[in-house]
Every structure is written in structure tokens, then in C-alpha cells.
C-alpha positions in Angstrom: 107.9 104.1 115.9 108.5 100.7 117.0 105.8 98.0 116.9 107.7 94.9 118.8 106.9 91.0 117.5 104.1 92.8 114.7 106.0 91.5 111.8 103.7 88.6 110.3 106.3 87.4 108.5 109.0 86.3 111.4 107.0 88.0 114.0 109.9 90.6 114.6 109.9 94.1 115.2 108.3 96.8 112.5 109.8 100.2 112.0 108.4 102.5 109.9 110.8 103.8 107.3 109.9 107.5 105.5 111.1 107.3 102.1 111.3 110.4 99.3 108.2 109.3 98.4 106.4 107.3 100.7 105.9 105.8 104.1 106.1 102.4 104.4 106.7 99.8 107.3 110.0 97.7 107.7 110.6 94.6 110.0 114.3 94.6 111.4 115.1 91.3 111.3 114.1 89.4 108.3 113.2 93.1 105.7 109.3 92.3 105.0 107.9 95.4 103.8 104.2 96.4 104.2 103.0 99.7 102.0 100.4 102.3 103.9 98.4 101.5 100.5 97.6 98.6 98.6 98.7 99.4 95.3 101.8 101.2 94.7 102.3 104.4 93.7 102.9 104.9 89.7 104.6 108.3 87.9 101.2 108.7 85.2 97.9 108.0 86.9 95.1 106.2 85.3 92.1 108.6 86.3 92.1 112.5 85.3 
């Protein structure tokens, strides 16, 4: 997926990247990264 002029930092193009454990949006021009969740995932969740 490509979103043109969607980067909040430089108004560049944003692409969706699917990594091994997560998906995120990344700017092609400046490298800005926007994760889907506000908090990063951890190996040991706090709640049980």
C-alpha cells in the first residue's frame, strides 16, 4: 500500500511494511516510522 504525501514530518510517501512480528508505516523519503499500536510490543506482557 502506498499513500502519497501522507508523512507528518516531510509530506513524503508512506508505505506499509510487514515485518516478522508487526506491521508499520514507513516514509520512503525521510524514514519516519508510524507503528499501528501506540505502545511497542514486549516479550513479557504485564497482565495475566
